[in-house]
C-alpha positions in Angstrom: 23.6 -17.8 12.6 24.9 -15.1 9.9 22.5 -12.1 9.3 22.7 -10.0 6.1 21.8 -6.4 5.9 21.7 -4.7 2.6 19.3 -1.8 3.2 20.9 1.8 3.7 20.6 2.4 7.6 22.1 5.0 10.0 24.5 3.8 12.7 21.7 3.7 15.6 19.8 1.6 12.9 22.7 -0.6 12.8 23.3 -0.9 16.3 19.4 -2.1 17.0 20.1 -4.9 15.0 23.3 -5.6 16.4 21.7 -5.7 19.8 19.0 -7.9 18.9 21.4 -10.4 17.7 23.9 -11.2 20.7 26.6 -14.1 19.5 25.2 -13.8 16.1 27.4 -12.5 12.7 25.7 -9.0 11.5 27.0 -7.9 8.0 25.9 -4.7 6.4 26.8 -4.9 2.7 25.0 -2.5 0.3 27.9 -3.0 -2.5 26.6 -5.4 -4.7 30.1 -7.8 -5.3 30.2 -7.8 -1.4 26.5 -8.5 -0.9 27.0 -11.5 -3.8 30.0 -13.0 -1.8 28.3 -12.5 2.0 25.2 -14.1 0.8 26.7 -17.6 0.5 26.4 -18.5 4.4 23.5 -15.8 5.1 20.5 -17.4 6.9 18.4 -14.2 7.0 18.6 -11.3 5.0 17.2 -7.7 5.8 16.5 -5.6 3.1 16.0 -6.2 -1.0 16.3 -10.1 -2.4 16.7 -10.3 -6.3 17.1 -13.5 -8.3 20.4 -13.4 -8.2 20.9 -12.9 -4.5 18.7 -15.5 -3.8 20.2 -17.9 -6.3 23.8 -17.3 -4.2 22.3 -17.7 -0.7 21.7 -21.8 -0.6 21.3 -21.3 3.5 18.7 -18.5 3.5 15.8 -19.4 5.9 13.7 -16.1 6.0 13.8 -12.8 4.3 12.4 -9.2 5.5 11.8 -7.3 2.6 11.6 -3.8 2.7 8.2 -2.9 1.0 4.5 -3.7 1.9 3.4 -4.7 -1.3 5.5 -7.8 -2.7 4.2 -8.5 -6.0 7.4 -7.7 -7.4 9.5 -9.8 -5.1 7.3 -13.2 -5.9 9.8 -14.5 -8.5 9.1 -18.5 -8.8 12.4 -19.8 -7.1 11.4 -17.4 -4.2 7.8 -18.6 -4.5 8.5 -22.4 -4.4 11.3 -22.4 -1.8 10.9 -23.6 1.5 12.5 -19.6 2.5 9.7 -17.6 4.7 9.0 -13.9 3.6 8.3 -11.0 5.6 7.0 -7.8 4.6 6.5 -4.3 5.8 2.6 -5.1 5.7 0.8 -3.9 8.5 3.1 -1.2 9.7 2.8 1.4 6.6 -1.0 2.3 7.1 -0.4 5.2 9.1 1.4 7.1 6.1 -0.6 5.4 3.4 -3.9 6.6 4.9 -2.8 10.1 5.5 -2.0 10.2 1.5 -5.4 9.0 1.4 -7.0 11.7 3.0 -4.7 14.4 1.3 -6.0 13.4 -2.0 -9.8 13.2 -0.8 -9.6 16.7 0.8 -7.6 18.2 -2.5 -10.6 16.8 -4.6 -13.8 17.9 -2.1 -12.7 21.2 -0.6 -11.2 22.5 -3.7 -7.8 22.4 -3.2 -6.3 21.1 -6.3 -8.7 23.6 -8.3 -7.2 26.7 -6.5 -3.6 25.4 -7.0 -4.3 24.9 -10.8 -6.7 28.0 -11.9 -4.9 30.5 -9.3 -7.8 32.8 -9.4 -10.3 34.2 -7.0 -13.0 34.3 -9.5 -13.4 30.5 -8.8 -14.8 31.1 -5.7 -18.1 30.4 -5.9 -18.0 27.5 -7.9 -15.7 25.9 -5.5 -18.0 26.7 -2.6 -21.0 25.2 -4.3 -19.2 21.9 -5.0 -17.6 21.4 -1.8 -17.8 18.3 0.1 -18.4 17.8 3.9 -17.4 14.3 5.0 -19.9 14.0 7.7 -22.4 11.1 7.2 -20.7 10.2 3.9 -20.1 6.5 3.2 -16.4 5.5 2.7 -15.8 1.8 1.2 -12.4 0.2 1.9 -11.2 -2.2 -0.1 -8.7 -4.7 1.5 -8.8 -3.9 5.4 -5.4 -4.9 6.4 -3.4 -2.4 8.2 -3.6 0.3 5.9 -7.7 -0.2 5.5 -7.9 -0.3 8.9 -6.1 3.0 9.4 -8.0 4.2 6.6 -11.0 3.4 8.5 -10.1 5.1 11.8 -9.8 8.3 9.9 -13.0 8.1 8.0 -14.4 7.7 11.2 -12.9 10.6 12.6 -14.3 12.7 10.1 -17.9 11.1 10.9 -18.2 9.1 7.9 -20.0 5.6 7.9 -17.4 3.0 6.6 -17.8 -0.2 5.1 -15.3 -2.9 4.0 -14.4 -5.8 2.2 -11.7 -8.1 2.6 -11.1 -12.1 1.2 -9.7 -13.2 4.2 -11.7 -13.3 7.8 -10.3 -10.2 9.2 -11.6 -8.6 12.7 -14.2 -6.2 12.1 -12.8 -2.9 13.7 -15.7 -0.9 15.7 -15.0 1.9 13.2 -16.0 -0.3 10.5 -19.9 -0.4 10.1 -20.1 -3.6 7.6 -17.4 -6.0 6.4 -18.1 -8.3 3.6 -16.4 -10.6 1.6 -15.6 -9.7 -1.6 -18.6 -11.7 -3.6 -20.1 -8.2 -1.8 -17.6 -5.8 -3.8 -20.6 -4.7 -5.8 -22.4 -3.6 -2.8 -19.8 -1.8 -1.5 -19.4 0.1 -4.9 -23.2 1.1 -4.9 -23.5 2.5 -1.2 -19.8 4.3 -1.1 -19.2 8.0 -1.8 -15.8 7.4 -1.9 -14.0 4.2 -2.6 -10.6 3.8 -1.1 -8.4 1.1 -2.6 -6.2 -0.4 0.0 -5.4 -3.9 -1.1 -2.1 -5.4 -2.5 -1.8 -6.6 -6.0 -2.2 -10.1 -6.9 -4.0 -11.8 -9.5 -7.6 -11.5 -8.3 -7.0 -7.8 -7.6 -5.4 -6.9 -11.0 -8.1 -4.6 -13.1 -10.8 -5.4 -10.3 -11.7 -1.7 -11.0 -13.1 -2.3 -14.4 -16.0 -0.9 -16.4 -18.6 -2.8 -14.9 -17.1 -1.7 -11.7 -17.4 1.8 -12.3 -20.7 1.2 -13.7 -21.7 0.0 -10.5 -20.3 3.2 -8.4 -22.6 6.4 -7.9 -22.1 9.1 -9.9 -20.8 11.7 -7.6 -18.5 8.9 -6.1 -14.6 9.4 -5.9 -11.9 6.9 -6.4 -8.9 6.6 -4.3 -5.6 4.7 -4.7 -2.7 4.3 -2.6 -1.5 1.0 -3.1 -1.1 -0.3 -6.2 -1.9 1.0 -9.6 -2.8 -2.3 -11.7 -5.7 -3.0 -9.2 -7.5 -0.2 -11.4 -8.1 -1.0 -15.3 -6.4 2.2 -17.2 -8.8 2.1 -19.9 -11.6 1.7 -17.7 -10.6 4.7 -15.8 -10.5 7.2 -18.2 -13.5 5.9 -19.9 -15.5 6.5 -16.1 -14.1 9.7 -16.0 -14.9 11.0 -19.3 -18.2 9.6 -19.4 -19.2 10.7 -15.6 -19.6 7.3 -14.2 -17.5 8.7 -11.2 -16.9 12.3 -10.3 -13.1 12.1 -9.8 -10.0 10.2 -8.6 -7.1 10.5 -6.3 -3.9 8.8 -7.5 -0.8 8.0 -6.0 -0.4 4.7 -7.9 -1.2 5.0 -11.6 -2.0 1.9 -14.2 1.1 3.2 -15.6 4.4 4.0 -14.0 6.0 6.3 -14.0 2.9 8.1 -15.2 4.2 9.8 -19.0 4.0 13.7 -18.9 1.6 14.1 -21.6 -0.8 11.6 -19.9 -4.4 13.2 -19.7 -4.5 12.4 -16.2 -2.5 15.2 -15.1 -4.7 17.6 -16.8 -8.3 16.2 -15.9 -9.8 19.1 -13.5 -11.5 15.8 -11.2 -8.5 14.3 -11.0 -5.6 14.7 -8.4 -2.3 12.8 -8.8 0.8 12.3 -6.8 4.0 10.4 -7.8 4.0 7.2 -5.9 5.1 9.0 -2.6 2.6 7.7 -0.1 4.9 5.1 1.5 7.2 7.9 2.6 7.5 8.6 6.3 10.3 9.3 8.5 9.2 6.4 10.7 8.9 3.9 7.9 12.7 2.3 8.3 12.0 2.4 12.0 8.9 0.7 12.2 10.9 -2.0 9.7 13.5 -2.7 12.2 11.3 -2.9 15.0 9.4 -5.9 13.0 12.9 -7.5 11.9 14.4 -7.4 15.4 11.3 -8.7 17.2 11.6 -11.6 14.7 15.2 -12.3 15.1 13.9 -12.8 18.9 11.2 -15.1 18.2 13.7 -17.0 15.7 16.1 -17.4 18.5 13.4 -18.6 20.7 11.6 -20.8 18.3 8.3 -18.6 17.9 6.4 -18.0 14.5 7.5 -15.2 13.0 5.5 -12.2 12.7 4.0 -10.3 9.3 4.5 -13.6 7.1 3.6 -13.2 3.7 1.4 -16.2 2.1 3.7 -16.4 -1.1 1.0 -18.0 -3.3 -1.6 -15.7 -2.3 0.8 -12.6 -2.9 0.0 -11.1 0.5 
């Protein structure tokens, strides 16, 4: 078996992969011509897959792509092929959840205002508007790896957690109620904070539209750390301007990169970070851990973990 790796790895990470594939050919190639040349007889790929690379790899059996969301990876040739797709889903939750709470606390504790306004004169108004998360309700949209990590942290803050997910996923002890997507409206109506933890699919694109915002509580906050396209831009701007929601914390935005003159940057009730939630010093090592486990599983004829349903998109 030939394994092609086109990710930037340090020597220790390379050796982990080599050690997990005794007797196999492991090729590390990040130069485009070399990648394309080495792809012709590769059976396994770790890193990035493109239509061009896929076309040059007729023997490919499975791909571990770097990234939890695969909306940018699912080109038609890959989707319709027998090549299995594995992603980082289930391993990026800790740092995405931390970003969600960073955004939330920046809003509820006056941190964003303090940084922007740079004055002691706003002290009383910040104190008057501050939240304590204790006994508030958090609605989690998508109870995969990120959603579960968000729920764990919400429970630690003393919050009640409700969640929706399209799949039959187990209900963690931190979650008070877990519903299917037909209860999405109920989640919006009950939540003080709504956190988007879902992948971008045909079903989730634009799901936060005007009707969704109208069902949210007027004091509610929206936090999004997965994909900006899940939120309709015009509906979001209208909801913030009309007071349908009280504010938003966004690591991802409907348009990326967000233009420097976009109103979201300057809204006092909005905090934007430039799609950085995916950053973690542990991220690549966690991905390699899944990859080397799957190499062992593949050699033993066992099912691979973290498989993507290419037609569902997650």
